[in-house]
C-alpha positions as CSV (number, residue, x, y, z in Angstrom):
1,M,-2.3,17.5,-27.6
2,P,-3.1,17.2,-23.7
3,S,-0.6,15.6,-21.2
4,H,-1.2,12.2,-20.3
5,E,-1.3,13.3,-16.5
6,G,-4.5,15.4,-17.2
7,T,-5.5,11.9,-18.9
8,D,-4.7,10.3,-15.9
9,K,-6.1,12.9,-13.4
10,R,-9.7,12.4,-15.5
11,R,-10.1,8.8,-15.7
12,P,-11.2,8.7,-11.5
13,K,-14.1,10.9,-12.7
14,V,-14.8,9.4,-15.7
15,R,-15.3,6.0,-13.6
16,L,-17.4,7.6,-11.2
17,V,-20.0,9.0,-13.7
18,L,-20.1,5.6,-15.0
19,L,-21.2,4.0,-12.2
20,A,-23.5,6.1,-10.7
21,V,-25.3,6.3,-14.2
22,V,-25.3,2.1,-13.9
23,I,-26.5,2.4,-10.4
24,G,-29.0,4.4,-10.7
25,G,-30.5,2.7,-13.8
26,A,-30.3,-0.4,-12.1
27,F,-32.5,1.2,-9.4
28,I,-35.0,2.7,-11.6
29,Y,-35.1,-0.5,-13.5
30,S,-36.0,-2.7,-10.8
31,A,-38.6,-0.6,-9.3
32,F,-40.4,-2.0,-12.4
33,L,-40.1,-5.4,-11.5
34,V,-41.2,-5.3,-8.1
35,Q,-45.1,-5.7,-7.2
36,R,-45.0,-3.9,-3.5
37,P,-45.6,0.2,-4.1
38,A,-43.8,0.8,-1.1
39,A,-40.5,-0.8,-2.6
40,I,-41.2,1.0,-5.9
41,E,-41.3,4.3,-4.3
42,V,-38.0,3.6,-2.7
43,L,-36.3,2.3,-5.4
44,T,-37.4,4.8,-7.9
45,G,-36.1,7.5,-5.5
46,S,-32.8,6.4,-4.9
47,G,-32.5,5.9,-8.5
48,V,-33.7,9.5,-9.6
49,A,-31.3,10.4,-6.6
50,I,-28.3,9.1,-7.8
51,L,-28.6,10.1,-11.2
52,L,-29.2,13.4,-9.6
53,F,-25.7,13.0,-8.6
54,L,-24.3,13.5,-11.6
55,P,-24.9,17.1,-12.9
56,L,-24.7,18.1,-8.9
57,Y,-21.3,16.4,-9.1
58,W,-20.3,18.2,-12.6
59,I,-21.4,21.8,-11.2
60,Q,-19.2,21.1,-8.3
61,D,-16.1,19.9,-10.5
62,R,-16.8,22.8,-12.9
63,S,-16.5,25.3,-10.0
64,Y,-13.6,23.9,-8.4
65,R,-11.7,24.0,-11.8
66,V,-13.1,27.2,-12.2
67,V,-11.6,28.4,-8.6
68,Q,-8.5,26.4,-8.6
69,R,-7.8,29.0,-12.5
70,V,-8.4,32.0,-10.7
71,A,-5.9,31.1,-7.8
72,H,-3.6,30.4,-10.5
73,Q,-4.3,33.7,-12.6
74,Q,-3.9,35.6,-9.4
75,R,-0.7,33.8,-8.6
76,S,0.8,34.4,-11.6
77,T,-0.7,38.1,-12.0
78,T,1.2,38.3,-8.3
79,S,4.5,36.5,-9.6
80,T,3.9,39.3,-12.7
81,V,3.4,42.6,-10.9
82,E,6.4,41.6,-8.6
83,E,8.5,40.7,-11.7
84,L,7.1,44.2,-13.3
85,S,8.1,46.3,-10.0
86,H,11.3,44.8,-9.9
87,A,12.3,45.6,-13.6
88,V,10.7,49.3,-12.8
89,E,13.1,49.6,-9.9
90,D,15.8,48.6,-12.1
91,V,14.9,51.1,-15.0
92,Q,14.9,54.1,-12.8
93,E,17.8,52.8,-10.9
94,Q,19.3,52.9,-14.4
95,V,17.8,56.2,-15.4
96,R,19.1,57.5,-11.9
97,E,22.5,56.4,-13.0
98,T,22.4,58.1,-16.4
99,N,21.1,61.2,-15.1
100,L,24.7,61.7,-12.6
101,R,26.5,60.3,-15.8
102,I,24.9,63.4,-17.6
103,D,25.2,65.7,-15.1
104,E,29.1,64.7,-14.3
105,L,29.8,64.5,-18.4
106,G,27.6,68.0,-19.2
107,P,30.4,70.5,-17.6
108,A,33.2,68.2,-19.2
109,T,31.6,68.1,-22.6
110,R,30.8,71.5,-22.5
111,E,34.6,72.5,-21.5
112,L,35.8,70.0,-24.8
113,I,33.5,71.8,-26.5
114,A,34.5,75.5,-25.7
115,K,38.1,74.4,-25.4
116,R,37.7,73.1,-29.6
117,R,36.4,76.8,-30.3
118,D,39.0,78.2,-28.5
119,Q,41.3,75.9,-30.3
120,D,39.7,77.0,-33.8
121,A,39.8,80.5,-33.2
122,G,43.6,80.7,-32.0
123,A,44.5,79.2,-35.5
124,I,42.7,81.3,-37.3
125,S,43.8,84.4,-35.7
126,R,47.5,83.6,-36.0
127,F,47.0,83.2,-39.4
128,L,45.1,86.6,-39.8
129,E,47.9,88.2,-38.0
130,A,50.8,86.5,-39.5
131,P,49.9,84.5,-42.8
132,T,53.0,81.6,-43.2
133,W,53.1,78.6,-44.2
134,E,52.9,77.0,-40.5
135,S,49.7,79.0,-39.8
136,T,48.2,78.2,-42.9
137,L,48.6,74.8,-42.7
138,D,47.4,74.9,-39.3
139,M,44.4,76.7,-39.9
140,F,43.6,74.4,-42.8
141,R,44.0,71.1,-40.5
142,A,41.6,72.7,-37.8
143,A,39.1,73.1,-40.7
144,R,39.4,69.8,-42.2
145,Q,39.2,68.0,-39.0
146,L,35.8,69.1,-38.7
147,N,35.1,68.7,-42.2
148,A,34.2,72.3,-43.1
149,V,35.9,73.0,-45.7
150,G,36.7,71.5,-49.5
151,G,40.1,70.2,-51.0
152,S,41.3,73.6,-51.5
153,V,39.3,77.4,-50.6
154,G,39.2,80.5,-52.3
155,S,40.0,83.9,-51.9
156,K,39.1,86.2,-54.7
157,I,41.6,88.4,-56.7
158,G,40.6,92.1,-55.8
159,T,37.1,92.8,-58.4
160,S,39.0,90.9,-61.1
161,G,36.6,88.1,-60.6
162,R,39.5,86.1,-60.9
163,W,40.4,83.5,-58.0
164,L,43.1,81.7,-56.0
165,F,42.1,78.2,-54.8
166,F,44.4,77.3,-51.8
167,G,44.5,73.5,-51.4
168,T,44.2,71.9,-47.6
169,G,46.3,68.8,-48.3
170,T,49.7,67.9,-47.8
171,R,51.7,66.7,-50.8
172,P,55.2,65.8,-50.5
173,A,57.4,69.1,-52.1
174,R,59.3,67.8,-55.0
175,A,62.5,70.7,-54.6
176,A,62.8,70.4,-50.9
177,G,62.3,66.8,-49.7
178,Y,59.2,65.1,-48.3
179,L,57.9,67.9,-46.2
180,P,54.1,68.9,-46.5
181,A,53.4,71.5,-48.5
182,L,50.2,73.9,-49.5
183,E,49.2,73.7,-53.3
184,I,47.8,76.6,-55.1
185,Y,45.9,76.7,-58.2
186,P,46.5,80.4,-59.9
187,D,44.2,78.7,-63.1
188,I,41.2,76.9,-62.5
189,S,39.3,77.6,-65.9
190,D,40.4,74.2,-66.8
191,R,40.6,71.1,-64.5
192,E,43.2,69.3,-66.7
193,D,45.6,72.6,-66.1
194,R,44.9,72.7,-62.3
195,R,48.0,70.6,-61.5
196,P,50.4,71.9,-64.6
197,S,49.5,75.2,-62.8
198,S,49.7,74.8,-59.5
199,L,52.3,76.1,-57.1
200,L,53.9,74.3,-53.8
201,W,54.2,76.7,-50.8
202,T,56.8,74.8,-49.0
203,P,58.3,75.4,-45.0
204,D,61.3,76.8,-46.0
205,E,59.8,79.6,-48.2
206,N,58.2,83.2,-46.6
207,T,55.3,84.3,-47.4
208,Q,56.6,87.3,-49.3
209,A,58.6,85.1,-51.8
210,F,55.9,82.8,-52.5
211,M,53.4,85.5,-53.3
212,S,55.9,86.9,-55.8
213,R,55.9,83.3,-57.3
214,V,52.4,83.5,-57.0
215,V,52.2,86.3,-59.2
216,D,54.8,84.6,-61.6
217,G,52.2,81.7,-61.9
218,L,49.4,84.3,-62.8
219,K,51.4,85.8,-65.8
220,R,52.2,82.6,-67.0
221,V,48.8,81.9,-67.3
222,G,47.5,84.3,-68.5
223,K,45.6,85.7,-65.7
224,Y,47.1,88.2,-63.8
225,P,44.8,91.2,-63.2
226,G,47.3,93.9,-62.4
227,D,49.2,95.4,-59.6
228,L,46.6,97.5,-58.2
229,Q,44.0,94.2,-58.1
230,F,46.7,91.8,-57.0
231,D,46.8,92.6,-53.1
232,A,48.5,89.9,-51.1
233,S,47.0,90.8,-47.7
234,A,43.2,91.3,-49.0
235,I,43.9,87.6,-50.4
236,F,44.9,86.2,-47.0
237,R,42.3,88.0,-45.2
238,E,39.5,86.6,-47.3
239,L,41.0,83.2,-47.2
240,G,40.8,83.6,-43.5
241,E,37.7,84.3,-43.1
242,T,36.3,82.3,-45.7
243,V,37.9,79.4,-43.2
244,K,36.4,81.1,-40.3
245,S,32.8,81.1,-41.5
246,A,32.8,77.1,-42.6
247,I,34.1,76.5,-39.2
248,G,31.2,79.0,-37.7
249,F,28.7,76.8,-39.6
250,R,29.8,73.4,-38.3
251,H,29.7,74.8,-34.7
252,E,26.4,76.2,-35.7
253,G,25.4,73.1,-36.2
254,R,24.1,74.6,-40.0
255,D,23.6,71.8,-43.3
256,I,26.1,73.5,-45.4
257,G,28.8,71.1,-47.2
258,P,32.2,71.4,-47.3
259,V,33.3,74.8,-48.5
260,Y,35.4,75.8,-51.5
261,A,34.6,79.7,-51.2
262,I,31.9,81.7,-50.1
263,V,31.2,83.7,-53.2
264,N,29.2,86.8,-52.0
265,P,26.9,87.4,-48.9
266,E,24.3,84.7,-50.3
267,W,25.9,81.3,-51.8
268,A,28.7,79.3,-50.9
269,L,30.5,77.4,-53.2
270,T,30.5,73.4,-52.0
271,E,31.5,69.9,-52.4
272,R,27.4,69.5,-52.9
273,G,27.0,72.4,-55.6
274,I,26.6,76.2,-54.9
275,E,24.5,76.8,-51.6
276,S,22.4,79.3,-49.9
277,L,23.5,81.1,-47.1
278,Y,20.0,81.9,-46.0
279,G,18.2,78.7,-46.5
280,P,18.2,75.0,-47.8
281,I,18.7,76.0,-51.6
282,V,21.1,73.8,-52.9
283,I,22.1,73.9,-56.9
284,S,23.4,70.3,-57.4
285,R,27.0,69.7,-58.5
286,D,25.7,67.0,-60.9
287,S,23.2,69.2,-62.3
288,I,26.3,71.8,-63.1
289,E,28.6,69.2,-64.4
290,A,26.5,68.2,-66.7
291,G,25.5,71.6,-68.1
292,V,22.3,72.1,-67.8
293,D,20.3,75.4,-68.1
294,I,19.5,76.1,-65.1
295,E,17.0,78.6,-63.6
296,P,17.7,80.9,-60.7
297,P,15.3,80.2,-57.6
298,S,12.2,82.1,-57.2
299,W,13.0,84.7,-54.9
300,I,15.7,85.5,-57.0
301,G,13.8,88.3,-59.0
302,N,12.5,90.2,-55.9
303,P,12.4,93.7,-56.9
304,A,13.1,94.5,-53.5
305,T,16.5,93.1,-53.6
306,P,17.9,93.3,-57.0
307,E,21.3,92.7,-56.4
308,R,20.2,89.0,-55.9
309,D,20.1,88.3,-59.5
310,K,24.0,89.0,-59.5
311,F,24.9,87.1,-56.8
312,F,23.0,83.8,-57.9
313,A,25.0,84.5,-61.8
314,D,28.3,84.9,-60.0
315,A,27.8,81.9,-58.2
316,L,26.4,79.7,-60.8
317,A,29.0,80.8,-63.2
318,L,32.1,80.3,-60.6
319,A,30.8,76.9,-59.9
320,Q,30.6,75.7,-63.5
321,R,34.3,77.4,-64.3
322,F,35.2,75.2,-60.9
323,W,33.4,72.2,-62.0
324,A,34.0,72.1,-65.7
């Protein structure tokens, strides 16, 4: 709605126009009443001049308004440009400050990343050099901080096709008070039997004594493959290499789920299911648990790599036992 102020400004102009119309009309009308030619000419000329004043006044008024509007827009544009200039200067200053901070944080961030990698590598090296309860737990903790491994990590027992899974969590040790304990699963063929058949490794037990209990546990569940297949040093070495690979995936930024086992050179058992180590191919855990028929990926049948068929079958068989 127009403001009262605008209406008040227009009223004098309206009155002036009306007055000019009345006066001009009066002069012209008077010209018809008189008989003298000179008077008629004077009155008619005056009336027409007064009436002609109206369009001239309107043109002048419109021109003045246009000039005022242009001047206002110019002032507004100038003000806007100044504000934009200040805003641009502020943004440029913020960019300069951000770049300075990035330059300052860059070396510090790289140093922290390098330090973290050195710590992870140190934890793995200590475990591979001397697989003790403490070094095993330290390695698992480093991997869990990166979410690199799942709830347990598997290691093959020779070429028997059987696996030991080392739990990465900490649980109260039943026999030695509330101490953290590693949990090992000698049998994963039945999920309900895993907990009863699991073995706890406590800090007061050396590696040799614990592995002797693992042998007893495997015999108890009928899964011991024999002395020629059971090589404790090889089991620990594969365990360390699996955790090392899982941590490496995180440092490299690869999109692979937390690892349970590196089954073979092409497939890993992860929290997602089984994943290809060479491409974004996942056989989901849901489909494995559902027991549906799973076809191998199309590239499995490549005649140039016939072993891929076996790699996939072995990975799927382990996943079906693990997620049964």
